[in-house]
ZAGUDREN-133408 format. One line per field, with one value per residue (C-alpha): x, y, z; residue in one letter. Coordinates in pm, whole numbers, padded with zeros to 5 digits, always signed. Each point is the difference from the previous one (the first is absolute). Layout:
xx <- (X, ...)
yy <- (Y, ...)
zz <- (Z, ...)
r <- (A, ...)
This chain:
xx <- (+07029, +00303, +00322, +00296, +00363, +00330, +00268, +00297, +00149, +00299, +00065, +00248, +00261, -00056, -00273, -00262, -00146, -00307, +00020, +00055, -00392, -00041, +00184, -00129, +00078, -00330, -00146, -00117, +00109, +00184, +00128, +00098, +00289, +00013, +00321, +00105, +00118, -00196, -00281, -00037, -00335, +00027, -00249, -00243, +00006, -00101, -00260, -00157, +00022, -00150, -00308, -00045, -00022, -00218, -00277, -00007, -00067, +00353, +00130, +00332, +00258, +00187, +00339, +00113, +00407, +00109, +00217, -00294, -00359, -00186, +00189, -00050, +00264, -00200, -00348, -00153, -00285, -00052, -00260, +00174, +00336, +00186, +00191, +00194, +00298, +00238, +00329, +00226, +00210, -00007, -00215, +00177, -00169, +00005, -00205, +00127, -00097, -00014, -00285, -00153, -00058, +00040, +00129, +00198, -00192, +00269, -00165, +00346, -00090, -00219, +00275, +00143, +00366, +00132, -00217, +00139, +00358, -00057, -00086, +00237, +00200, -00335, -00130, +00334, +00005, -00379, +00051, +00290, -00145, -00309, +00206, +00210, -00349, -00104, +00331, -00047, -00330, +00089, +00270, -00247, -00253, +00274, +00059, -00359, -00075, +00340, -00114, -00369, +00155, +00136, -00337, -00151, +00261, -00073, -00388, +00068, +00147, -00262, -00281, -00242, +00009, -00245, -00242, +00006, -00029, -00317, -00133, +00063, -00165, -00317, -00018, +00060, -00306, -00206, +00059, +00129, -00161, +00201, +00240, -00104, +00281, +00002, +00279, -00086, +00204, +00236, +00089, +00253, -00054, +00106, -00282, +00266, +00329, +00246, -00074, +00056, -00316, +00115, -00098, -00278, -00301, -00213, -00358, -00206, +00069, -00065, -00328, -00097, +00090, -00079, -00362, +00194, +00325, +00169, +00306, +00272, +00167, +00381, +00286, +00244, -00235, +00176, -00325, -00227, +00274, -00027, -00369, -00069, +00230, -00192, -00360, +00152, +00087, -00325, -00180, +00194, -00060, -00366, +00013, -00015, +00204, +00200, +00212, +00285, +00160, +00381, +00191, +00273, +00199, -00001, -00146, -00050, -00249, -00342, -00193, -00339, -00204, -00320, -00248, -00185, -00298, -00047, +00013, +00228, +00327, +00262, +00236, +00291, +00004, +00348, +00219, +00148, -00349, -00344, -00255, -00244, -00309, -00273, -00002, -00284, +00195, +00339, +00178, +00287, +00251, +00209, -00174, +00189, +00355, +00117, -00022, +00240, +00282, -00115, +00025, +00368, +00063, -00237, +00296, +00154, -00329, -00090, +00326, -00103, -00298, +00095, +00334, -00136, -00302, +00236, +00268, -00314, -00111, +00329, -00027, -00346, +00149, +00301, -00275, -00188, +00329, +00051, -00353, +00042, +00325, -00219, -00286, +00247, +00184, -00322, -00055, +00290, -00097, -00363, +00115, +00163, -00259, -00244, -00315, -00187, +00268, -00042, -00396, +00019, +00205, -00257, -00293, +00194, +00052, -00365, -00078, +00217, -00084, -00337, +00037, +00250, +00193, +00250, -00236, +00025, -00330)
yy <- (+10362, -00244, +00196, -00210, +00109, -00044, +00271, -00159, -00306, -00128, +00190, +00093, +00193, -00194, +00057, +00225, +00201, +00233, -00032, +00377, -00027, -00121, +00324, +00282, +00340, +00106, +00208, -00226, -00289, -00294, -00331, -00289, -00184, -00327, -00170, -00366, -00317, -00281, -00131, +00264, +00075, +00309, -00105, -00153, +00327, +00209, -00221, -00002, +00380, -00010, -00234, +00214, +00323, -00128, -00119, +00385, +00074, +00174, -00049, -00218, -00054, -00336, -00009, -00345, -00119, -00102, -00280, -00126, +00099, -00131, +00207, +00391, +00233, +00292, +00150, +00381, +00142, +00299, +00169, -00025, +00112, -00307, -00285, -00272, -00143, -00278, +00169, -00290, -00087, +00031, +00271, +00182, +00283, +00234, +00296, +00317, +00215, -00272, +00056, +00313, -00202, -00372, -00249, -00324, -00312, -00237, -00346, -00157, +00088, -00288, -00251, -00264, +00076, -00299, -00223, +00176, -00046, -00367, -00012, +00274, -00235, -00132, +00401, +00108, -00284, +00050, +00395, -00019, -00311, +00246, +00300, -00193, -00113, +00350, +00125, -00309, +00141, +00350, -00125, -00193, +00297, +00271, -00254, -00033, +00373, +00069, -00251, +00136, +00344, -00110, -00076, +00334, +00182, -00152, +00079, +00354, +00069, -00157, +00206, +00262, +00232, +00243, -00249, -00135, +00376, +00064, -00340, +00117, +00311, -00173, -00237, +00275, +00209, -00322, -00031, +00326, +00338, +00310, +00160, +00193, +00169, -00257, -00247, -00333, -00198, -00272, -00328, -00235, -00352, -00358, -00206, -00266, -00115, -00286, -00258, -00371, -00069, +00184, +00339, +00081, +00191, +00148, -00117, +00036, +00366, +00078, -00213, +00198, +00345, -00005, -00037, +00078, -00197, +00110, -00236, +00092, -00292, +00089, -00274, +00250, +00239, +00292, +00140, -00075, +00189, +00303, -00013, -00046, +00270, +00205, -00106, +00068, +00386, +00052, -00150, +00227, +00324, -00094, +00004, -00393, -00151, -00284, -00327, -00037, -00364, +00040, -00266, -00150, -00053, +00370, +00271, +00257, -00221, -00060, -00330, +00040, +00281, +00026, +00299, -00089, +00270, -00152, -00366, -00027, -00151, -00020, -00307, -00173, -00338, -00080, -00324, +00037, +00053, -00083, +00113, -00232, +00191, +00005, +00340, +00215, +00053, -00113, +00230, -00149, +00250, -00157, +00229, +00305, -00150, -00046, -00351, +00000, +00124, -00233, -00293, +00075, -00090, -00302, -00212, +00218, +00087, -00380, -00057, +00308, -00140, -00370, +00065, +00232, -00202, -00277, +00227, +00135, -00349, -00099, +00323, -00145, -00316, +00169, +00185, -00298, -00119, +00288, +00006, -00358, +00092, +00310, -00230, -00250, +00325, +00139, -00335, +00068, +00362, -00101, -00244, +00278, +00220, +00154, +00030, +00125, +00302, +00030, -00005, +00291, +00191, -00016, +00074, +00312, +00106, -00058, +00225, +00267, +00006, +00024, +00257, +00185, +00145, +00200, +00213, +00360, +00147)
zz <- (+10213, -00056, -00043, -00047, -00156, +00019, +00024, -00067, -00219, -00175, -00305, -00265, +00246, +00307, +00245, -00175, +00313, +00023, +00402, +00029, -00043, +00336, +00159, -00176, +00107, +00056, +00304, +00283, -00164, +00223, -00066, +00202, -00110, +00141, +00031, +00064, -00175, -00165, +00188, +00272, -00110, -00191, -00283, +00258, +00196, -00299, -00130, +00370, +00008, -00366, +00104, +00271, -00184, -00260, +00278, +00092, -00364, -00057, -00348, -00023, -00309, +00095, -00145, -00085, +00010, -00351, +00165, +00157, -00150, +00284, +00252, +00066, -00027, +00102, +00049, -00062, +00138, -00201, +00181, +00349, -00207, +00189, -00146, +00122, -00172, +00027, +00020, -00055, -00300, -00289, +00054, +00317, +00138, +00276, +00110, -00171, +00326, +00291, +00230, -00206, -00332, +00102, +00254, +00003, +00143, +00101, -00017, +00137, +00317, -00012, -00068, +00230, -00099, +00178, -00233, -00316, +00141, +00026, -00370, -00129, -00249, -00169, +00014, -00166, -00249, -00133, +00023, -00224, -00229, -00041, -00079, -00269, -00162, -00015, -00169, -00261, -00079, -00026, -00279, -00197, +00045, -00112, -00316, -00100, +00011, -00191, -00275, +00018, -00024, -00370, -00094, +00103, -00161, -00334, +00067, +00125, -00351, -00185, +00174, -00185, +00320, -00174, -00064, +00361, +00138, -00225, +00156, +00337, -00041, -00139, +00279, +00229, -00122, +00000, +00398, +00161, +00033, -00129, +00175, +00284, +00155, +00291, -00023, +00159, +00277, -00082, +00209, -00099, +00045, -00171, -00141, -00086, +00101, -00021, +00273, +00076, -00150, -00325, -00160, +00232, -00086, +00285, -00205, +00324, +00020, -00340, -00001, +00291, -00094, -00375, -00193, -00318, -00043, -00343, -00066, -00255, -00159, -00123, +00011, +00134, +00163, -00183, -00147, +00293, +00231, -00200, -00034, +00353, +00073, -00173, +00127, +00318, -00068, -00195, +00339, +00230, -00177, -00009, +00376, +00083, +00253, -00172, +00140, -00208, -00001, -00162, -00174, +00213, -00334, -00039, +00272, -00242, -00179, +00125, -00052, +00141, +00132, +00198, +00035, +00290, -00025, -00370, +00110, -00292, -00060, -00299, +00009, -00184, -00136, -00116, -00065, +00399, +00160, -00114, +00267, +00131, -00049, -00254, -00179, -00097, -00322, -00148, -00233, -00209, -00081, -00259, -00241, +00136, -00112, -00336, -00111, -00240, +00219, +00279, -00296, -00043, +00378, +00022, +00115, +00269, +00136, +00009, +00198, +00226, +00103, +00072, +00173, +00198, +00118, +00106, +00169, +00200, +00056, +00168, +00195, +00178, +00050, +00195, +00205, +00080, +00167, +00174, +00131, +00102, +00212, +00151, +00132, +00169, +00135, +00108, +00223, +00224, +00052, +00060, +00288, +00150, +00014, +00314, -00186, +00300, +00011, -00381, +00070, +00239, -00298, -00223, +00233, +00095, -00395, -00055, +00277, -00094, -00376, +00085, +00217, -00250, +00335, -00196, -00214, +00137, +00186)
r <- (M, M, Q, A, Y, F, L, G, S, S, G, R, N, G, F, F, S, C, F, S, Q, L, T, P, K, I, E, G, Q, Y, T, Y, I, I, K, G, G, P, G, T, G, K, S, S, L, M, R, K, I, A, E, E, M, E, K, R, D, I, E, C, E, R, I, Y, C, S, S, D, P, D, S, L, D, G, V, I, F, P, S, L, R, V, S, I, A, D, G, T, S, P, H, T, L, D, P, D, Y, P, G, A, S, G, E, I, V, N, L, G, D, C, W, D, K, Q, K, L, L, E, N, R, E, K, I, I, S, L, T, D, R, N, K, A, C, H, R, R, S, R, R, F, I, E, S, A, F, S, I, Y, G, D, G, E, K, I, C, R, D, C, I, D, K, E, R, L, M, R, Y, A, S, R, V, A, N, R, H, F, K, K, P, S, G, K, I, G, L, E, K, I, R, L, L, D, A, I, T, P, K, G, Y, Y, F, L, S, D, T, V, N, E, M, C, D, T, T, I, M, F, E, D, D, F, G, V, A, A, S, M, L, I, G, E, L, R, S, Y, A, L, A, S, G, F, S, V, I, S, S, P, F, V, G, N, E, K, Q, L, R, H, I, I, I, K, E, L, A, L, G, F, F, T, C, D, K, L, C, E, P, E, I, I, P, T, K, T, V, A, L, R, R, F, Y, S, A, G, E, L, S, Q, H, R, A, R, L, A, F, S, K, K, A, S, R, E, L, M, N, E, A, I, C, A, L, K, M, A, K, D, D, H, D, E, L, E, A, F, Y, I, E, A, M, D, F, K, K, H, E, K, I, S, E, S, L, I, E, R, I, W, K, S, E, W, W, P, E)
């Protein structure tokens, strides 16, 4: 089964990170943390290991990079209790208990350092330009969410919460069994992120995992977040496991959830991101707001929608420029890499992961 997620994205307050999900404090869990510069083959190493484990019928979750959605930031093998993570900035990771719960794999050992020194000035220039583009992008993203937040506040003040909660109860009764005393497990994964390709939604994951998809249309996502948060609680109370996808604009809000056992998902469609899936059912949530109160703020809401979209587009343009610099930077490191040594590292990791050598007897 295809499972692809993000665990990080630029957000309202800088980099929104769920990368602790790659190093959970679970007995027997082990994490390989990959270090190395751009172009050192971190993503290709993880991709090779993922493909090899899938050939052996091992379930794999691929974690993609929001700065480059074609590149991997991590892979998780739930049944083996193993994960591999890119431990470089902006999601810097180190083992909590080195050697006991994880270890660092340094791909910098495969460098020809002399070649990098020969291109020192170009590497520094491109790295600084890349960082400047990311800083510019973050400023636009923070501004976009600030203006979007004005629309959210208006909607929050106009919502009929009691009516919305009654609707949540009806939806839950339709899809979930009564609470049994067993609480389901929750995993945090991002189904969308702000990327050089736009506000990107991982539709293939949803299409693969869900037979039933229910889309909540809501301009500023306020009612959708409340509703999905309530449905999450109902699902967990019924003993179902839930994959929860928070909002990078506010970590306390949910945008989407998937209940894997039921092949069922609930998703938000707002003015920032319209998921490219064909839903089983679409529900417009405008009826849960006071139409009269919303109409009094029509101009402010229209401004919030337009301005936040334009600012987000500028942020995405800056991310595209950052990726161009990153791609150029990678070329210097690729030229300096000893890929025979890299191949030996990947083969060794495949063997160690397959044997799960750290598990107690």
